[in-house]
N, C-alpha and C positions, 0 to 999 in steps of 0.2 A: 504417616499422613498421606493417604492415597491421592488426594487432590493436588498435590504439589509436584510439579516437574515430571508429569507422566508423559513419555514420548508419544506424539501423535502419529498418525499414518502418514503425515506430510513431512518427509525427511526427518530432521532432528529438531524441528520446532516444538517447543514444549506446550502441552495442553495444561491450562490452569483453570481450576474450578473456582469461580468467583463467589459461589454460593456461601461458603463459610465466612467470607468477608462481609457479605450483605446481611447475613443473619447474626453476625457478631461472634460466632463460635471460634474463629481463628483468624482474626484480622492481621495479626503480626505474621503468621505463617504464610498467608496469601500474599501480603505485601512483600515479604522477603523473596518468595518464589518469583514474583513478577520482576523485582529488581535484579535477582540473579539471572533470570532468563534474558532480560534486556542487556545485561552486561556481557553475557556469554554468547548470545545468538543475535540479539537485536530485534527479535520478534517473539510474540507469544500467540497462542490460540486460546482465547478466553471463552469459557463456557459458563452457563448459568449466570449470566451477567444481568439478566432482566430486560434486555432490549428486545422488542418484538421484531419479527421478520420485516414488517413494513418500514420501520425506522432504519433497520440495517440496509435494506435495499435503497432507500432514499439517500443514505450517506454514501453508498457506492456510486450512485448516479451523480451526486455532487462532485465526487472525486474525478469521475470520468469527464464531467463538464470542465472542471478546473484544469485538468490535463489538456483538454482540447484547446481551451483559451490560451494556456501557456505555450503550447506548441504553435498555435496560430500566430501568436505574438512574435515568437522567435523566428518563425519562417518569414515574417515581414522585416526582420532586422537585417541590416547589412552583413553582419557577421555570418549568419546562417546562410543567407543568399549567396555569399561569397563561396561557401563550401559546396553549394548545390549547383552553381553555374560558373562557367569559365569567365575569364576577364572580358571577353568580347560579348558576353551576354547570352551565349548559346548554352544549352542545357548540358550539364555534366552527366557522365554515365551513371546510371542507377538512381537518378533523381527525377523520375517521372512524376508528373503531377498526380496521376492516379494512385501512386504509392501514398501520397499525403492526403488523399481523400478529396482532392479537387479535380475539376475537369479542365 
């Protein structure tokens, strides 16, 4: 079964062809390959999944936005500010605002 657990060019992340799942020719094999890869590596590279490039790009944009919101929220929290600034309010070394994308 060539489509299962073929090493990709990206380290040891497994490339899994989702086509046989979608067309019904090997649903069990593809499902097992996905489960095994998640158990052993935690990641997969899924090909022939049917999602178009526009949809994929949109999903990555949402992930970037979510990360920005999450980081922004945590930068406002006392816990993170405490690690970025000294107790007298002066800036700690390596915590320049430009690093975090603000001026």
